[in-house]
C-alpha positions, 0 to 999 in steps of 0.5 A, a space after each residue: 493506538 493513535 490514528 493521525 490524519 495528516 492530509 496532503 503531505 510531500 513524500 520525503 518530509 513524511 518519510 523523514 518524520 517516520 524515521 525520526 519517530 521510529 528512532 526516538 521510540 522507547 519501549 512505552 511509546 504508543 503505536 500510531 497510524 499515519 494517514 496521508 495523501 502524497 504529491 505526485 512522486 515515484 519511490 524506489 525501494 531498496 531493491 529497486 532496479 532502474 529498468 523498472 522506471 520507464 518514463 518519469 514524465 517529469 514526476 520526481 523519483 525518490 529513493 526510499 529505504 522501504 522494501 520492494 521495487 518502484 511504485 507511484 504515489 499521488 492525489 486520490 490515493 490513501 497511504 497508511 503508515 502503521 508505526 507499530 512495535 512488532 516485538 511488543 505485539 508479539 508478531 513477526 514480519 510475515 504476520 504483519 504483512 498478512 494483517 496489513 493485507 487483511 485490513 485492505 481486504 476488509 475495506 474493500 469488502 465494505 464497498 462490496 469489492 472482493 480483493 485477492 492475494 497473489 502468492 509471492 506478490 505482496 499487495 491486493 488485487 481485484 478481478 478486472 472482469 468481476 471485481 464484485 464477484 466472490 469467486 476465489 482465484 483458482 488454478 494456475 495462472 498462464 505461464 509467465 502471466 501470474 496477474 492474468 485478468 487482475 488489477 492491483 489496487 493496493 501496494 505494500 512496502 515496509 521497513 522494520 527497524 529495531 522491531 518497529 515498522 514504518 512505511 506501509 500500504 497504499 490503497 488507490 481510491 480515485 486518482 490519475 492512473 496514467 503515471 503507473 504507465 511510466 513504471 513496471 508497478 512493483 517490478 512487474 512488467 505489464 501489471 495493470 493498476 486500478 482504483 476504486 473509481 475505475 471499477 465503479 465504486 463512488 467514494 472519497 479519500 476521507 471516507 476510505 482513509 477513515 475506514 483503513 485507519 480503523 481497520 488497521 487499528 483493529 489488527 494491531 491491538 495487543 
């Protein structure tokens, strides 16, 4: 497993490089994990609906071939792109998504933060009133508000071509969160987006990128 730290890169050029890497793969091509920080950009997934983009505020909007709705990438966010041969690993998409989320949960745990999954809404969330508490989410959420009391700290959007994955997961570290107000994040009106800094964790991009790369690598060892 090769972990490649790309640093600050434009989204479109990185997405094109992922497609080219995936199209050129052979059965013996080694898997890689790319770690990147993007310039400000909104990306629309293949199912993206225009009404979820509320106000672009001059930020570029780019169509993407990943799954999901609209999201925002910008400085202070670690974006990890695992380029994994799922067939060689012997797993399917559902298991792949589970492992992506598990890697994020372990990174948060290293910072004493408790992350949560929400059924039917890929990504990782934290309790806004107690992000360091260990209580599990229990009971049904209020009708019409499946994210009551939660903030989204990591978003997922993947593409699988010929059993090989690209695109991936974005974990918010210390960023300007205002652009998330210009969209319904991941297609959910009113969903609060947070980062580690917002919930009181002091760290930096390089530290979290290294942690996420290492945690992801352990998830995809044959």
